[in-house]
VOMARSE-448715 format. One line per 10 residues: number of its first residue (from 1); their letters; for each residue x, y, z of C-alpha. Coordinates in pm, 1 decimal, padded with zeros to 6 digits. Layout:
N
NUM> a> X/Y/Z; ...;
***
This chain:
635
1> spttptgtvs> 09593.7/07161.2/04389.7; 09249.4/07042.5/04521.4; 09201.1/06690.0/04646.7; 08881.8/06493.6/04682.9; 08718.7/06507.8/05026.5; 08630.5/06180.7/05197.8; 08418.8/06090.3/05498.5; 08049.6/06144.8/05574.6; 07786.0/06410.9/05571.9; 07524.9/06433.3/05852.3;
11> fsggtinpnp> 07175.8/06577.4/05787.9; 06914.8/06737.0/06018.0; 06560.1/06867.0/05972.6; 06319.2/06572.5/05920.1; 06331.2/06201.1/05862.0; 06650.8/06127.3/05664.7; 06776.6/05795.5/05536.3; 07061.5/05706.6/05543.5; 07206.1/05949.0/05787.5; 07495.2/06007.5/05771.0;
21> cnltpgstag> 07578.1/05925.6/05412.5; 07923.3/05831.5/05277.5; 08085.7/06062.6/05026.0; 08186.7/05938.0/04684.8; 08418.3/06123.5/04445.4; 08241.2/06364.9/04215.4; 08292.1/06420.0/03845.5; 08522.9/06716.4/03909.9; 08853.0/06696.5/04090.8; 08825.7/06812.2/04448.7;
31> taacsvtwsa> 08453.4/06725.6/04478.9; 08260.2/06447.1/04649.2; 07887.0/06386.8/04703.5; 07629.3/06159.2/04871.1; 07243.6/06135.6/04860.3; 06968.6/06068.5/05116.6; 06588.8/06036.9/05119.8; 06403.6/06303.7/05315.6; 06046.9/06271.4/05443.7; 05863.5/06573.8/05572.1;
41> ptigiggivg> 05710.7/06530.7/05915.8; 05420.6/06772.2/05852.8; 05244.5/06966.4/05581.3; 05398.4/07305.3/05514.4; 05759.7/07440.3/05480.8; 06034.7/07205.2/05586.2; 06412.9/07262.7/05616.2; 06722.5/07038.8/05583.4; 07085.1/07107.8/05681.5; 07390.5/06904.4/05575.0;
51> tyggdsghag> 07716.8/06907.7/05782.2; 08052.5/06766.2/05658.7; 08270.1/06647.6/05943.7; 08596.0/06673.2/05745.9; 08880.9/06422.9/05707.7; 09257.0/06421.3/05760.3; 09313.6/06659.4/05478.1; 08996.5/06863.4/05476.9; 08815.3/07078.3/05730.5; 08446.0/07029.9/05809.5;
61> stnsggttli> 08170.0/07249.9/05666.9; 07790.8/07318.3/05656.9; 07578.5/07388.9/05348.3; 07677.7/07732.4/05238.0; 07324.5/07870.2/05198.5; 07208.4/07765.8/05538.4; 06889.4/07565.1/05578.8; 06740.5/07429.5/05253.0; 06361.8/07492.1/05248.8; 06111.5/07233.3/05099.8;
71> tvtlrptttt> 05733.8/07284.1/05055.4; 05532.0/06972.4/05166.7; 05171.7/06908.8/05027.8; 04903.8/06623.8/05048.9; 04923.1/06336.6/04794.2; 04710.6/06382.1/04479.0; 04492.6/06098.9/04335.5; 04320.7/06003.0/04009.9; 03983.9/05820.7/03988.4; 03849.0/05604.4/03704.1;
81> vtctsstitt> 03510.7/05427.0/03670.8; 03430.9/05117.8/03459.2; 03106.4/04910.4/03439.7; 03066.3/04545.9/03342.0; 02784.4/04612.7/03093.3; 02750.1/04917.1/02876.5; 02395.6/04815.0/02773.3; 02132.1/04678.4/03008.1; 01755.4/04650.6/03021.7; 01529.0/04790.3/03288.5;
91> aesstctatv> 01519.6/04441.4/03439.1; 01899.2/04416.2/03464.8; 02190.8/04587.1/03644.3; 02553.3/04671.6/03564.1; 02835.8/04642.1/03817.7; 03044.9/04963.1/03828.8; 03394.9/04978.8/03988.1; 03584.7/05294.2/04092.8; 03965.4/05272.8/04103.2; 04148.5/05547.9/04301.1;
101> tdaspgtple> 04526.9/05573.1/04232.4; 04803.8/05756.7/04426.0; 04926.8/06013.9/04170.8; 05207.4/06177.0/04377.7; 05546.5/06212.6/04204.1; 05757.0/06091.2/04491.1; 05821.6/05752.2/04638.9; 05719.5/05538.9/04807.3; 05358.7/05532.8/04683.5; 05071.8/05476.0/04929.1;
111> tptgdvafsq> 04732.0/05306.1/04912.7; 04450.2/05561.6/04905.9; 04185.2/05541.5/05177.9; 03833.2/05684.8/05197.8; 03520.6/05627.5/04989.5; 03371.2/05697.8/04646.4; 03029.2/05845.1/04578.0; 02870.5/05747.5/04241.7; 02634.2/05963.9/04040.5; 02489.4/05976.0/03690.7;
121> tgitsgasft> 02350.9/06226.0/03449.9; 02122.5/06160.5/03154.2; 01833.7/05960.8/03311.3; 01596.5/06194.3/03492.4; 01422.6/05935.5/03710.1; 01443.9/05573.6/03811.7; 01826.1/05542.2/03813.2; 01996.3/05422.2/04132.3; 02317.2/05279.8/04279.5; 02341.2/05018.4/04551.1;
131> dspcllsagt> 02598.0/05078.7/04834.5; 02698.8/05428.2/04717.6; 02918.3/05577.4/04856.1; 03131.5/05264.6/04881.3; 03437.6/05221.1/05107.4; 03772.6/05184.8/04933.9; 03979.6/04872.0/04983.6; 04330.3/04792.6/04868.5; 04362.9/04725.0/04500.7; 04585.3/04484.4/04313.1;
141> tvetatctva> 04886.1/04722.7/04340.2; 05008.0/04927.5/04641.1; 04909.7/05261.2/04491.5; 04544.8/05167.1/04410.5; 04219.8/05116.2/04599.3; 03878.1/05011.6/04463.2; 03512.5/04977.5/04554.4; 03206.5/04850.7/04364.5; 02835.6/04940.1/04330.0; 02546.3/04810.4/04113.5;
151> fsstsagsal> 02371.1/05048.1/03874.4; 02014.0/04995.0/03754.4; 01728.1/05199.9/03620.5; 01354.9/05153.5/03580.8; 01356.3/05407.9/03300.4; 01525.2/05385.8/02963.5; 01799.3/05627.2/02859.7; 02173.9/05690.8/02847.7; 02346.5/05736.7/03185.6; 02691.5/05902.3/03218.4;
161> itgsastsgd> 02825.4/05751.5/03540.5; 03101.7/05920.2/03745.2; 03271.7/05843.1/04074.8; 03391.1/06113.9/04322.4; 03661.2/05992.1/04561.9; 03685.8/06136.8/04913.7; 04029.9/06039.3/05046.4; 04184.0/06081.9/05391.0; 04524.2/06075.6/05563.8; 04811.7/06185.6/05341.1;
171> fnggststgf> 04585.9/06237.9/05042.3; 04456.6/06570.4/04921.4; 04084.4/06505.9/04965.0; 03998.4/06314.8/04649.1; 03933.5/06329.2/04276.3; 03646.0/06285.9/04034.8; 03649.2/06041.2/03744.8; 03560.8/06092.3/03387.0; 03221.1/05946.0/03288.0; 03132.0/05586.7/03182.1;
181> tvtvtlaahs> 02818.9/05559.3/02967.4; 02557.6/05286.7/03029.1; 02259.9/05262.8/02794.1; 01936.4/05136.4/02951.0; 01661.7/04984.0/02731.7; 01315.8/04869.9/02827.1; 01306.9/04500.0/02934.3; 01110.4/04259.8/02710.6; 00789.5/04115.4/02857.8; 00824.3/03751.0/02957.4;
191> tttsvsctps> 00623.4/03497.8/02756.3; 00524.6/03131.4/02755.8; 00460.1/02915.1/02450.0; 00228.6/02612.7/02458.6; 00170.5/02361.7/02177.3; -00122.6/02132.7/02097.0; -00192.4/01909.1/01795.6; -00534.6/01790.6/01677.8; -00571.9/01500.9/01636.0; -00301.1/01390.5/01876.4;
201> tvsinqatsc> -00300.7/01038.2/01730.3; -00272.1/01001.7/01353.2; -00179.9/00738.6/01100.1; 00145.7/00766.6/00912.2; 00112.9/01015.4/00622.3; -00204.7/01159.4/00780.5; -00194.5/01532.8/00856.3; -00247.4/01687.4/01200.0; -00289.9/02057.9/01281.8; -00046.5/02191.8/01544.2;
211> tatvtdtsat> -00118.7/02526.0/01716.2; 00122.2/02741.2/01918.7; -00019.5/02982.8/02179.8; 00216.0/03260.9/02298.1; 00108.6/03443.7/02619.4; 00254.4/03759.9/02778.8; 00312.3/03670.1/03146.9; 00444.7/04009.1/03265.2; 00270.8/04233.4/03518.7; 00154.3/04467.1/03239.0;
221> pttptgvvtf> 00086.2/04223.5/02953.9; 00055.2/04318.6/02588.2; -00017.6/04105.8/02282.9; 00288.6/03920.6/02141.8; 00362.7/03945.2/01770.2; 00613.4/03777.8/01540.8; 00692.2/03429.2/01411.2; 00682.1/03079.7/01563.2; 00907.1/02803.6/01426.7; 00782.3/02443.0/01456.1;
231> tpggtctlsh> 01030.0/02154.4/01452.5; 00922.5/01966.4/01252.7; 00651.2/02163.3/01071.5; 00786.6/02498.2/00946.5; 00690.1/02854.2/01049.8; 00374.8/03056.4/01103.7; 00295.5/03419.9/01192.2; 00113.1/03499.3/01517.7; -00228.4/03661.7/01516.6; -00463.2/03773.1/01792.5;
241> sssdpipest> -00840.1/03756.4/01803.5; -00998.8/04083.1/01905.6; -01260.2/03889.7/02101.1; -00995.0/03720.2/02316.2; -00948.3/03914.1/02644.2; -00623.8/03730.1/02721.5; -00303.0/03892.7/02585.9; -00207.1/03591.8/02376.7; -00154.1/03515.8/02009.1; -00176.9/03192.1/01812.1;
251> csvsltpttt> -00077.2/03039.8/01479.4; -00089.9/02691.1/01329.8; 00090.5/02462.8/01086.7; -00012.3/02137.5/00920.1; 00222.7/01847.5/00992.2; 00225.8/01511.1/00813.1; 00443.0/01250.4/00993.3; 00630.0/00995.8/00783.8; 00739.8/00751.9/01055.5; 00548.1/00562.7/01322.4;
261> gqlsisatyg> 00588.7/00598.1/01699.7; 00600.4/00898.3/01934.1; 00688.9/01221.7/01752.1; 00812.6/01517.1/01961.2; 00713.1/01860.1/01826.9; 00863.4/02188.9/01950.0; 00742.7/02543.8/01885.0; 00993.3/02828.6/01934.5; 00874.8/03190.2/01959.6; 01151.0/03430.0/01853.6;
271> gdgthsssqg> 01018.5/03732.6/02042.9; 00954.3/04085.9/01914.7; 01057.5/04437.2/02017.0; 00880.6/04412.5/02354.2; 00848.4/04037.8/02420.0; 01104.8/03776.2/02508.6; 01140.7/03443.4/02330.1; 00999.9/03117.7/02467.4; 00951.4/02756.3/02366.2; 00696.0/02478.1/02415.1;
281> ttaitvtppv> 00680.7/02110.2/02322.1; 00424.2/01835.9/02276.6; 00414.4/01484.0/02133.9; 00180.4/01299.2/01901.4; 00133.5/00926.5/01846.2; 00182.7/00807.6/01487.6; 00027.5/00469.2/01410.1; 00067.8/00244.4/01105.4; -00167.0/00332.2/00818.3; -00532.9/00231.8/00849.6;
291> lnstttsvsc> -00588.0/00043.5/00526.6; -00926.7/00009.6/00360.7; -01038.9/-00354.0/00349.9; -01090.4/-00522.1/00013.3; -01243.2/-00833.8/-00140.3; -01131.4/-00999.7/-00461.0; -01359.5/-01206.9/-00682.0; -01235.3/-01415.9/-00973.9; -01428.6/-01539.6/-01275.1; -01323.5/-01710.9/-01597.7;
301> spntvnvglp> -01509.2/-01700.2/-01926.3; -01580.4/-01947.3/-02063.0; -01605.3/-02136.5/-01733.3; -01540.1/-02469.6/-01911.1; -01247.4/-02493.3/-02147.0; -01084.2/-02769.3/-02348.3; -00720.9/-02861.5/-02290.6; -00493.0/-02624.5/-02481.0; -00757.2/-02357.8/-02539.6; -00760.2/-02020.7/-02357.8;
311> ttcaanvtdt> -01011.9/-01875.1/-02118.3; -01013.4/-01516.2/-01988.8; -00986.0/-01490.0/-01610.1; -01077.4/-01154.8/-01456.0; -01026.7/-01025.3/-01101.6; -01255.1/-00761.7/-00952.4; -01112.9/-00591.5/-00642.3; -01363.5/-00397.1/-00430.6; -01297.1/-00150.7/-00147.2; -01539.3/-00261.8/00127.1;
321> stthtsptgt> -01473.7/00026.9/00368.6; -01720.4/00306.5/00438.6; -01502.1/00561.6/00257.4; -01420.5/00348.6/-00042.6; -01172.8/00443.3/-00311.0; -01064.9/00247.8/-00616.3; -00782.4/00002.9/-00539.6; -00460.7/00026.0/-00739.3; -00175.6/-00214.1/-00788.6; -00161.3/-00562.0/-00935.5;
331> vtfmsdssgs> -00332.6/-00899.4/-00918.8; -00133.9/-01222.2/-00955.4; -00311.2/-01533.3/-01082.2; -00209.0/-01890.4/-00998.8; -00344.6/-02233.4/-01087.1; -00330.2/-02546.6/-00873.8; -00238.4/-02752.2/-01179.9; -00039.6/-02720.5/-01499.5; -00120.6/-02447.2/-01748.6; 00004.2/-02111.3/-01869.7;
341> fsssgtcals> -00103.6/-01750.7/-01805.0; -00050.4/-01448.8/-02023.3; 00179.0/-01173.6/-01883.4; 00322.5/-01427.7/-01638.2; -00012.7/-01424.8/-01460.7; 00006.3/-01061.7/-01339.9; -00212.0/-00770.1/-01449.2; -00244.2/-00406.0/-01340.5; -00577.2/-00288.5/-01201.5; -00786.0/-00022.9/-01373.3;
351> atttgtascs> -01073.8/00154.0/-01199.7; -01418.1/00052.5/-01323.3; -01651.6/00228.4/-01077.9; -01574.8/00418.4/-00756.9; -01430.8/00169.5/-00511.4; -01380.3/-00107.5/-00769.6; -01101.2/-00197.7/-01009.4; -01040.3/-00496.4/-01234.4; -00792.9/-00659.2/-01468.7; -00765.8/-00987.9/-01656.4;
361> vtyspngigs> -00529.3/-01245.9/-01804.8; -00579.4/-01548.7/-02025.1; -00518.8/-01902.7/-01904.7; -00467.9/-02220.9/-02107.4; -00467.4/-02558.1/-01927.5; -00222.5/-02807.9/-02075.8; -00370.1/-03119.6/-01920.0; -00692.2/-03261.2/-01779.0; -00574.9/-03342.0/-01425.6; -00877.5/-03380.7/-01199.4;
371> gtrtitgsys> -01099.0/-03205.4/-01450.0; -01096.4/-02875.7/-01258.4; -00850.5/-02597.4/-01196.8; -00860.7/-02377.4/-00886.7; -00768.5/-02035.6/-01023.3; -00656.1/-01797.8/-00744.9; -00627.8/-01423.1/-00793.0; -00423.1/-01246.9/-00522.7; -00441.5/-00868.9/-00489.6; -00111.7/-00721.5/-00362.3;
381> gdsthttssg> -00269.1/-00419.3/-00192.1; -00147.0/-00059.2/-00210.0; -00067.7/00222.8/00031.7; -00436.1/00256.0/00129.7; -00585.2/-00090.5/00066.3; -00539.4/-00432.9/00224.8; -00449.8/-00745.8/00032.8; -00719.2/-00998.3/-00056.5; -00771.1/-01299.0/-00280.1; -01043.4/-01496.1/-00448.4;
391> ifqlrvspps> -01078.9/-01830.6/-00628.7; -01264.3/-01971.6/-00924.6; -01316.1/-02338.7/-01013.9; -01247.8/-02374.2/-01385.4; -01374.1/-02690.4/-01549.7; -01130.2/-02846.7/-01796.7; -01253.7/-03082.1/-02069.1; -01046.3/-03316.6/-02282.8; -00971.0/-03216.0/-02637.5; -01267.2/-03278.0/-02868.5;
401> gqavqltfta> -01302.9/-03644.2/-02973.6; -01096.6/-03799.0/-02690.8; -01194.6/-04152.5/-02599.0; -01338.2/-04267.8/-02267.6; -01114.1/-04544.5/-02140.3; -01137.2/-04803.5/-01863.0; -00847.2/-04954.7/-01664.8; -00847.1/-05175.4/-01355.0; -00646.8/-05438.6/-01168.4; -00788.2/-05785.5/-01093.6;
411> fdlddfdngv> -00677.0/-06097.5/-00903.2; -00698.0/-06465.4/-01010.0; -00913.6/-06417.1/-01321.2; -00791.6/-06742.4/-01481.5; -01115.6/-06951.0/-01519.9; -01325.9/-06982.9/-01833.9; -01618.6/-07216.9/-01911.5; -01742.0/-07300.3/-02258.9; -01566.7/-06999.9/-02401.2; -01701.8/-06756.6/-02136.6;
421> gqlqvlvngh> -01463.6/-06587.3/-01891.8; -01511.8/-06569.5/-01516.5; -01537.0/-06182.6/-01517.9; -01756.4/-05969.8/-01740.3; -01759.7/-05589.0/-01738.2; -02078.0/-05415.5/-01850.1; -02108.5/-05040.2/-01914.5; -02469.5/-04924.2/-01921.1; -02564.4/-05288.9/-01994.8; -02314.5/-05327.0/-02279.7;
431> lavdipagln> -02046.8/-05594.5/-02250.6; -01721.6/-05407.5/-02259.3; -01478.1/-05691.1/-02182.4; -01476.5/-06065.9/-02097.6; -01178.0/-06203.8/-01898.6; -00996.3/-06423.6/-01968.6; -01183.4/-06587.2/-02257.7; -01296.3/-06293.0/-02463.4; -00982.7/-06087.6/-02403.9; -00754.7/-06372.8/-02506.3;
441> hlsgsgdyap> -00984.7/-06542.9/-02762.2; -01015.8/-06866.0/-02561.9; -01267.4/-07141.9/-02629.9; -01372.9/-07442.4/-02426.6; -01309.5/-07454.6/-02049.9; -01000.6/-07439.0/-01831.1; -00754.5/-07212.4/-01654.5; -00552.0/-06934.5/-01813.9; -00218.8/-06978.9/-01636.8; -00084.3/-06615.7/-01678.3;
451> ytnrwvnfgp> -00367.1/-06490.0/-01452.5; -00362.0/-06763.3/-01187.8; -00322.5/-06637.3/-00828.2; -00181.5/-06299.3/-00929.0; -00284.6/-05935.8/-00967.5; -00293.1/-05830.2/-01331.4; -00342.1/-05480.9/-01480.3; -00612.2/-05471.0/-01749.8; -00685.4/-05202.6/-02005.9; -00715.1/-04948.0/-02130.0;
461> fditsfviqg> -01047.4/-05049.3/-02286.7; -01228.1/-04797.2/-02509.8; -01583.9/-04760.7/-02375.0; -01664.3/-04436.4/-02556.6; -01949.6/-04590.9/-02753.6; -02116.4/-04714.2/-02435.1; -02124.5/-04394.4/-02223.9; -02386.5/-04120.7/-02218.9; -02415.5/-03765.1/-02087.4; -02547.0/-03794.4/-01731.6;
471> qntiifkspp> -02519.3/-04093.7/-01500.5; -02345.4/-04409.0/-01624.3; -02325.6/-04754.2/-01462.9; -02037.9/-05002.6/-01472.6; -02083.5/-05359.8/-01335.2; -01819.2/-05623.5/-01262.1; -01989.6/-05969.8/-01252.1; -01904.1/-06341.9/-01266.9; -02142.1/-06537.4/-01492.5; -02248.8/-06896.8/-01404.7;
481> pghfgqvrnv> -02110.7/-07120.7/-01279.9; -01923.3/-06839.4/-01104.4; -01567.8/-06807.4/-00977.7; -01400.3/-06599.5/-00707.6; -01193.5/-06296.9/-00811.7; -01105.4/-05946.0/-00691.1; -01110.5/-05605.5/-00860.6; -00937.5/-05280.9/-00752.7; -00796.8/-04950.5/-00890.7; -01093.1/-04899.5/-01121.8;
491> tiaqggtill> -01034.5/-04585.6/-01329.7; -01241.6/-04433.1/-01609.2; -01086.7/-04131.3/-01779.1; -01143.1/-03916.5/-02082.0; -00812.2/-03763.9/-02177.3; -00683.5/-03613.5/-01852.4; -01026.6/-03592.3/-01688.7; -01095.9/-03858.4/-01427.7; -01459.6/-03968.3/-01445.3; -01433.8/-04248.5/-01186.9;
501> qvsrpnfvts> -01158.8/-04365.7/-00958.2; -01203.9/-04641.8/-00694.2; -00888.4/-04776.7/-00534.7; -01027.3/-05016.7/-00275.4; -01052.6/-05389.5/-00367.3; -01390.8/-05568.5/-00400.1; -01455.6/-05941.5/-00452.0; -01664.6/-06073.3/-00739.5; -01850.4/-06409.2/-00739.2; -02164.5/-06547.0/-00900.3;
511> lhsvtytfsi> -02353.4/-06420.4/-00597.5; -02175.4/-06082.7/-00561.2; -02130.2/-05827.4/-00834.0; -01959.4/-05487.8/-00797.9; -02143.3/-05183.4/-00931.6; -02019.8/-04823.6/-00964.0; -02179.5/-04518.0/-01116.2; -02012.4/-04213.1/-01270.7; -02128.2/-03884.7/-01420.0; -02050.6/-03715.1/-01748.6;
521> pplvitsftv> -01968.9/-03429.3/-01705.8; -01813.1/-03490.6/-01363.0; -01914.1/-03300.7/-01049.5; -01703.6/-02982.5/-01000.3; -01727.0/-02712.9/-00728.8; -01713.6/-02373.3/-00901.5; -01710.7/-02147.0/-00592.0; -01705.6/-02146.2/-00211.5; -01759.4/-01802.4/-00055.4; -01838.1/-01628.2/00274.1;
531> sssspkvdqt> -02082.2/-01336.7/00288.4; -01888.6/-01102.4/00518.1; -01537.0/-00982.6/00464.9; -01495.8/-00912.4/00837.1; -01680.8/-01164.5/01055.7; -01676.6/-01102.3/01429.1; -01760.7/-01321.2/01726.5; -02137.4/-01399.1/01736.9; -02191.6/-01242.3/01392.8; -02401.5/-01457.3/01158.7;
541> vtftttftgg> -02236.7/-01515.8/00821.9; -02352.8/-01704.9/00515.3; -02144.7/-01968.9/00339.4; -02236.4/-02054.6/-00021.7; -02103.2/-02311.1/-00265.2; -02191.9/-02363.1/-00631.2; -02111.8/-02656.2/-00859.4; -02162.9/-02804.1/-01204.9; -02182.6/-03157.6/-01348.4; -02262.2/-03469.6/-01150.5;
551> tapfkcvfrf> -02597.4/-03639.2/-01107.3; -02880.2/-03509.3/-00889.2; -03001.0/-03510.3/-00619.1; -02715.5/-03334.6/-00431.0; -02643.5/-03261.5/-00068.0; -02376.6/-03039.4/00085.9; -02197.0/-03107.8/00413.2; -02047.2/-02793.6/00573.9; -01786.5/-02841.1/00848.2; -01713.2/-02503.3/01013.5;
561> gddesqtvla> -01384.0/-02582.8/01184.8; -01526.7/-02534.6/01536.5; -01651.4/-02893.5/01584.9; -01988.4/-02801.7/01432.5; -02129.4/-02907.3/01095.3; -02448.2/-02883.4/00893.2; -02589.3/-03083.7/00600.4; -02831.0/-02925.3/00350.3; -02992.8/-03032.2/00023.1; -02882.1/-02848.1/-00288.7;
571> sanscsvthd> -03104.4/-02637.2/-00505.7; -03016.6/-02518.2/-00857.5; -02658.0/-02641.9/-00818.5; -02603.3/-02435.1/-00504.0; -02603.0/-02474.9/-00125.3; -02607.6/-02206.1/00145.0; -02593.7/-02216.2/00524.4; -02554.2/-01962.1/00803.0; -02328.0/-01993.3/01105.6; -02184.6/-01783.1/01386.6;
581> ydssgkfklr> -01867.2/-01837.2/01590.5; -01857.1/-01829.1/01969.7; -01489.8/-01735.0/01987.7; -01223.7/-01558.3/01787.8; -00943.3/-01729.7/01602.0; -00855.4/-01895.4/01273.9; -01098.6/-02160.2/01142.2; -01064.3/-02391.2/00843.0; -01401.3/-02462.9/00678.7; -01472.0/-02749.8/00439.9;
591> vtvvgsstsd> -01770.0/-02819.7/00217.4; -01830.0/-03158.1/00056.2; -02082.5/-03188.4/-00226.8; -02225.3/-03539.2/-00272.7; -02429.9/-03645.2/-00576.1; -02599.7/-03969.6/-00675.5; -02306.7/-04126.9/-00858.2; -02018.1/-04309.7/-00695.8; -01790.7/-04045.0/-00843.6; -02000.7/-03753.4/-00717.9;
601> tvsssltitv> -01801.0/-03648.3/-00410.8; -01593.3/-03330.7/-00427.6; -01467.9/-03093.1/-00157.1; -01339.2/-02737.8/-00119.7; -01206.8/-02545.5/00181.3; -01130.2/-02195.4/00297.2; -00975.1/-02041.6/00607.5; -01111.9/-01737.1/00789.2; -00996.1/-01538.4/01093.3; -01276.7/-01432.9/01327.4;
611> vvpvppttsq> -01199.6/-01130.3/01545.1; -01334.0/-00983.5/01866.2; -01539.1/-00666.8/01801.7; -01339.6/-00353.5/01891.6; -01508.4/-00013.9/01937.1; -01396.1/00206.8/01647.2; -01136.6/00477.4/01722.7; -00961.5/00729.4/01504.5; -00629.9/00557.7/01559.8; -00719.5/00188.1/01533.7;
621> passviiaat> -00781.4/00002.8/01205.7; -01115.4/-00167.4/01156.8; -01144.8/-00540.7/01229.3; -01064.5/-00740.5/00922.0; -01096.1/-01094.4/00787.8; -00825.1/-01286.7/00614.9; -00956.9/-01542.1/00365.8; -00754.1/-01812.0/00200.7; -00927.5/-02081.8/00000.2; -00825.2/-02417.2/-00139.9;
631> asgrr> -01025.8/-02674.8/-00327.8; -00991.4/-03049.7/-00370.3; -01197.5/-03322.3/-00529.1; -01230.7/-03699.4/-00539.7; -01395.3/-03903.5/-00813.5;
***
């Protein structure tokens, strides 16, 4: 029975590995086999012979058919082409790579060598490749090689790109790839976008017009079309003037800023079918609002009112700018003394004529006080108008039928002689009081101990029947034989109205009497005004004061707050002066009106701010004056 051969087989006829090879038992009893790798030395027909050397139980042998013939050919390849971009413009390029792969069925595989020539079909002119043909270099795997070119075209169209490999060495001469399609479109013309706004400086909530200009900057420019988007500001559609030789288009938007400071504005052109997009920026300066200046005047009717009775106080607010509009908002009234206003002293303005508005409240004084009330009306301003204020001097009279009363303090009025006191008080020549005899019903002569060497308060004494409308005279005298005494804190009042008040002490003897005069009605300043609402350095302004009551003649002393003053005589209950300021700043002015009576001295003041003249600009507010007024009086 057959046994399995052992040993080796030796081969000849080419490059063989391994040689010899060791037999291994086959699948059938009595058989054995081994395998080798054979490489042909040349192209053509090759032969291989296997010889078994035998073993201890088997004789040697050679392949029964003689030499085995093998046909040897060059290695085949495959070529593929890919490009980075399948769509480009005439201003762009696409990188195309050819990959050549060893496609032979045997092993080992080899790296192809040679070059690849690129070509295209579809674009008749303007298409080109850089570095074609390109030299192959080893790829990422042993059986591949690659090379790269750049494809571009100055004409639009669809290019089918192929690569034809020319290989060398063991390879069969090359292969041609299937096509890769690249679509070429015309490149958009480059553009620039510029932005300008007029005016470039505006007040908050004031509109400015912003214009975008889009220009074709290519070598063969055409007119851009399409839409520009402003941020902020919205969109607009470009248009071109036929008279403009430059290939540019413009459009505008209206922009109203709502915050102050520097505002950056961008305009973005989105492009069209033949023009690229572009963007431009600019900035505008947004200033606080330029408010129209105002003045406020206050008047009360009637201008003299009894305690507890109402008077109507009206405020007229006037726009003093060159482009005046009617002010809106509210006016708040205040009094420098006790009293009550309707509607809590606030009223809403209503337009009367263009540039003027007014409103009113009622006011009821609840006491006499100094006999006057300074009524102040303060305008709150609105979005287009400045604040302002004005004053009115309201005269307050006691309730009808109130008595005129005298009080004073005196020292050491203890002597009386033959039933006559050492101090007599005469009002307009009428004996109003005799101290101490008449007041205490004393007769004979002597000293009244309660008054000796002490200050004593006397009064009130009713002198209503002795006074007259106009100037009144009160005399403190010591009848013969005369005694020394002192008088101070002399006050004459009617209700809450002070007609005379002298605090300083004066001595009274037989040789020295004390005389005061007082006016009914008392002197009251009704207004103190300045002619210009916006005085500037070296500008002449007029100051005017008016008054009622008191006893003529009158003079007015104006102190301007800059170490200068002026005294003028009054005419028709009014005084006016002119003055100019050499420097800017805040100045407190005071006017004092002096009449013929002791009580006829009253004052009022106001504060103004004088500014340096500034040349007008579109972005700067006009110079303004701030006026605050106060009034005071002394009887």
